N, C-alpha and C positions, 0 to 999 in steps of 0.2 A: 365533182365526180359523185360524193356522197348525196349532195341535195338533188342532183338529177336521178339517182338511183331512187331516192325518196318520192320525187315527183312522179315518176313512172309508175311505182308501186300505188300511190295515191290515185293516180289517173286510171290505172286498170280497175282498181275497185269502184271507181265512180262509173266507169263505163259498163262494168258488169251490174252495178246496181240500176243503171238507166235502163239496160237490156231487159233485165228481169221485170221491172216495172213496166215496160212497154210490151213485154210478152204476156204478162198478167192482164193487162187491160185489153189486149187483142183477144185473149181467151174469154174474157168476160163479154166482150162484146159479141162474140160468136157463141155464147151460151156454153162454152166448154168450162163449166163450173170447176170441175175436178182439177183441170190445169190452172184455172185462176187461183184456187186454194193453194196448190202446191207453190205457185209462184209467190203467193202472199207469204207463206211459211219461209220460203227462201229469201224474200225480201227482207223479213225480219232479221233472219240470220245475218244476212249481208250488212244491215244496219247496224247490228250489235257488234259485229266484227269490225266495221269501219269506226265505231265509237271506240272500241278497244285500241285499235290501231292509233288512233288520233290522240288518246289520253294516256297511253303507255309511257310516253316522254314526260308528261306532266307528273305521272305518278313517282317515276324515278326522281324527278326534279324536287317534290314535294318530300319525299323520303329523305333525300340529301339535305334540304333546307331543315327539316326537323332534327336531323343529327348535327347539323351546324348549331342549332339554337341550344341543344344540351351539350355541345363541345365534345361530341362523341366522334372521334376521328379513327376509331378502331374498325369502322365499317369498311367493307370490301365489296365491290361492285363487278361481278363476273363479267367479261367482256366476250368471251367465247361462247358461252351459252345463250346469248341474246341475238336477236336479229341484227343483221349487219348494220342497219340504219342506227341502232342504239349503241353499237360498240364505241364509236369515238365519245359519245357522252359519258359512258361508264368509264373508260379510259381517263377522261378529263376528271371525274369525280374521284377516282383513285389517285390522280396525281395531287389533286388539291388535298385530299386526306394525308397523303405522304408528307406533302409540304408543311401541313400543320403539326403533323407528329414530329418532324424534324425542328420546327420552331419551339414546340413545347420542350423537347428534349434539350434544346439548347438553353432555353429559359430556365428549365429546372437545374441545368449544369451550372450556369451562372449564379442563381440562387444559392446552391450548395456551395460553391466557390466564395461567395460573399459571406455566407454563414461561417465558413472555415476561417476567414480572415477576421471576422468580428469576434469570433470565439478567442482568437489568439491575441487579441488587443487587451492590454490592463486598463483600458478605459471603458467604465461601465456606460452602456447605451440602453436606452428604453424608449418605446414609441408608444403612444396612446392617442386616442381619438378625442373628439370634443366631450364626450360623455366620461372620459377618464379610463375607458376600457382598454387594457394594455395589449397592443397588437404584436409587439415583439420586445423581448429583452435577453441581453447575453449574459454568459456565466459571470463575466468580471463584475457586473452590476450586482448579481446575487451574492456573490463571495464578498464584495467590498461592504454590503450592508448586512450581511449574514442573513438573507432572506431565501428560504427554499423556492418559493414562487411568489408571483405578483400578478393578480388578475385585474386589479383597478388601482390605479394611481393614488386613490383617495384612502387606500389602507396605509399609506405612510403617515397619515394624520395621527393615527395612534401609536405607530411604531417608532416614527421619527418625525415628531411635530416641527422640529427645527428646519429640517430638510424640506418638509411639505411646505411650510411657509415660504421658504426660498424659491421653491418650485412654482408657487402662485405668484410670487413677485417676478420671476424671471422674465427678462426682456429679451427677445432675440439680438444676438450681436453683442450683448454686454454680459460677459462672464462674472460670477460672483463666487467668493470663497465663503464656505459654510464649514464651522466647526461642529464635529458630532462625537458623540461618545458611543462606539460600537463595541460591544462585548467589554472586553478588559482594556481596549484601546481607545484613544482619543486621535481622532483624524481629521484632516482638513481636506475638504473636496471642493474642487473648482466646478461649478455647475454652468454648463452652457446649453443654451435652447435655441431651437429654430423650429420654424413652422412651414408646412408645406401641405399640398392637396394631392390626394390620390383617388381617381375615379370620382371627382367631385366632393370627396369628403375630406374635411380639415384634420390633420394629424400635428402633434407636437413631438419632436425628436429631443431628447435630452442626453446630454453626455456628462458623466461624473468621472473626474481625473482626481486621484489621490496624490495632493501635492505636499502632504506632510513632510516627506523626505526632501523635497525640492526646497521647500520653505525653510526648513532647518538647516539645510546645507548653505543656503543664501544667508540666513541669519548668522551663522557660524562664520562665514566668509567675511561678513560685514564687520563682526566683532574682531576678528582676526586682524583684519586691515586697521582698524582703530586701534587695536593694541600694537601692532607694530609702529605705527606713528607715535603713539604715545609713549611707548618705552624708548624709541629713538630719541624723542625731544627731552624726555626726563634725563635719560643717561647722558646725553650731551650737555644738559644744563648743570646736572648735579656733579658730574665727574670733576670739572674744573674747581666747583665750590669745594669739595672734599679735599682736593690737591692744594688749594689755597689754605684751607684751614690747618692742614698738616703743616705747611710751611710757616704759617703764622704761630703755630704752637712752637715749633723749634726756635723761632725768633725770639718768642717770650721766654723760653726756657733760658736762652743765652742772656736776655736781658735782666734776668733775675740777679745776675753777678754784678750788674751795675747799680748806680744810684737811682732808683726808680721807684717811686711809692708802691709798696707791697700789695696795698688794697687795689691800686688801679691794676696791676699785674694779675691779681687773683680775678678780678672782673674779667679782664680780657681773656684770661686763660679759660675761666668757665665758659664764657660765651663761644670761643672757639671750640672747646669740647662738645658743647651743645650743637654747634653748626656740624662739626664733623659727625657725631652720632647720627643726626637727623639725615645728613647726606648718605651716610653708609645705610641708613634704614630705607631711604628712597631707592638707592641703588638696588638693595635686595628685593624690594618691592616691585622695581621694574624687571629685574632679572626672573622673578616667579611669573609674571604675566608675559615676558617674552618667551619662556618655556611653553606657556600655554598656547601661544599663537603659531609656535613652530613645532608642534607635537608631530613626531615621526610616524611613518607608516608602520602598522603592527607586523611584528615577526610571528606569523601563525605556527603552531605546533598543535599536535593533538593533545589535549589535556583531559584528565579524568576530574569531572566536575567535584567528586566526592573530596578528592586530594585538595583541590582548590579551595574548597569551603573550609576543610579542616586546617589547612595553613592559614588562612585568614583568621580562624578562630584562635590558633595558637599564638599568632602574633600579638593578638590583643587580649589574650587571657589574663594576664596578670592586671591590667588595667581595668577589664571589666569585672575581675573578681574583687578588686579593691572597691568598686561602686556597688557591689552586691548584684550584678546583673547576671541573670540566668540566661545561657545561650544553648539553644537546642539545634540539631542538624538533621536533615532529613532530605535524601536523593532517591528520586524513582525514575528509572531502576538504578541499582546501586553501581552498575558499570557505565552509567551515562558519561559520554565523551563530548568534547567540544573542540573545534578547530578555531583556535584564537591565540592571541598573544597573552600568556600567563602573567608577565610582569605588569602589563597595563591593566588587566582584570583585577589583579590584586590592589591596584591603586584605586580602582572604582570601588571594590568591595570593602575595603579598608575605610574609605571615606564614607560610605553608606553606614557601616556598623558604628563608626565614632558619632556620626549625626544621630543614629538611633540611640546610642548610649547616652548622648546629652538630652534627647527627648523624653527618656523614660526615669529621669532623675527625681521626679516628683511622685512617682508610682511607688507604692510600698512594696510591690512585687514586680519589680522591673524584668521585663524578659524580651529577648531578642530570638526570632526564628530565622534560620538560614535554610531555605527550602530550594529544590531544584527538581524539574520534571519535564517530561516530554509530551508536547501538546498532540492534538489530532493530526496537525500538518506537519509533525516531526520537527518542529522548532523546539529548541532547548529554552527554557524559561528558569531564570534564577532570581529568586525573591529574597529581600531582607525586610522582615515584618517585626514591628515593635508594638508595645501597648502603651506607648507614651501619651503625650499630650496632642497629637495630631497637627495638622496644618489648616489655617483658615482657608475656607473656600476662595476668598478673593485674592489669595497669594499663590494658588496652586499654578497658574499661569505665569508666574514670575520667578518661580524658585529655580529655574535653569538659566536665567538671564546672567551674564557675566556681572560681578560686583554686587548682585542683590543678595542681602542676607537679613536675617532677623535675629542674629546673634550680636552682641556688642563686640566681640572679639573675632567675628567671623570675616573671612576675606571675600566671600561670595563667588570663590572660584571652583570650589569642589565639585557641586553639582554640574556646573557647566563643563568642566573637565571630564566628567563622568559622561555627559551627553556627547562630547565629541569623541570620546574613545568609543562608544558604541556606534556613532555614525562611521568611524573608520572600520568598524567590523560589520557595516551593512545592517546593523541592528539599531534598536531604539531601547530608550528607558520611559518608563511609564510609572506614575504614582497614584495610588488611590489612599486617600486619607479621610478621617472622620475626626473632626475636631473634639478632642476629649477623650477619643477612643483609640487613637494609634494610627500608623502609616504602614504602607507596603509599597516598596519600590521594587519594580520588576525589570529585569534586563532580558529583552527578547532578542534572540539570535536567529537568523534566517535558516531555513530548513535546508536539506540536500540540494533541492532544485535551484534554489536562489544562490547558494554558494558555489 
């Protein structure tokens, strides 16, 4: 129907054009030049109108194509104010624009949805092109590395050279663990990489997962399993020895009344006493490590940090005074509170203060500072700081390992126990030390959002 109407209109214009052309020729042949000129003018008008008629569809199509080129789908093509023949074309243009607007709105919605999901992840994600220009980065990545912004991945070379080197060596499908110092904390990141192409351009997508807590939990669980096996075997083996030594001791005691050389009896008695003493020592040793491997869950209450530190100082006041150690205390704000197990934290603080007191023995002005504050993320931080001998850099990674100790009479259990207690509180223990200048042990507790 539409094409028939279009053909009729075009045919009518052609017939009229031929009629005017024929009439003008006839007038010219009969020397009616006035009519011939009039026919010529009318002919020109008809030709122009025919050209406009034939090209108006092309103009609309060119305008629509240009709008598509610049992705301008806001255009509206009126269908009622144009000739009937153009109305279907304008309606088709409007329908195409509406479809593209719906697709764009759906795409933007999906993009916002994806951004919201990625923003909620605790895994840092960053994408960059072949030149290193960062195309996208989420907040978890910025918070993990304490970076307010990142425009080019090469900026990490000066800020985190170890991480940048790991990124350069990253192989898609082969994650690697990187240990970094970020602010006051030491973190371990699991770095995963993948590559993809978007609109013909190559991109690299990196994922950074903080696995410090997971690795610490795994390590602690492994040590606890080892300790359970060890203490079970030690106690099963030593208990009969201790019992046997006790029985032999009673037999020797009764044999003293008989005619047995006293020197032999003395040797046997001495050996039995040694066996019994060592057996009892091994049993106590196993008991200590069994307690470490079966540490109970914390019984949390609201604690005033000021009172907690003052109690710790009072418990050790006499011993520290005998060593001439000055102990200072500072809590900001003074009413700072903490939701934790007071008995377990006292155990941690006592161990840290005793370690500090041994570290400052060679200092003519020994001093220990007990500090506590609230950081910008509302996390409570408790610090035990001394001006002692410090810890060698090559030992810092080992001091929290069970059984590791640098003291002759040390058990190597104190700091391991402190680390486990902090993990039970979903917190962490950090150490900053300079050999010859002192050490600072910090207890970090999660903020309100984490707890």
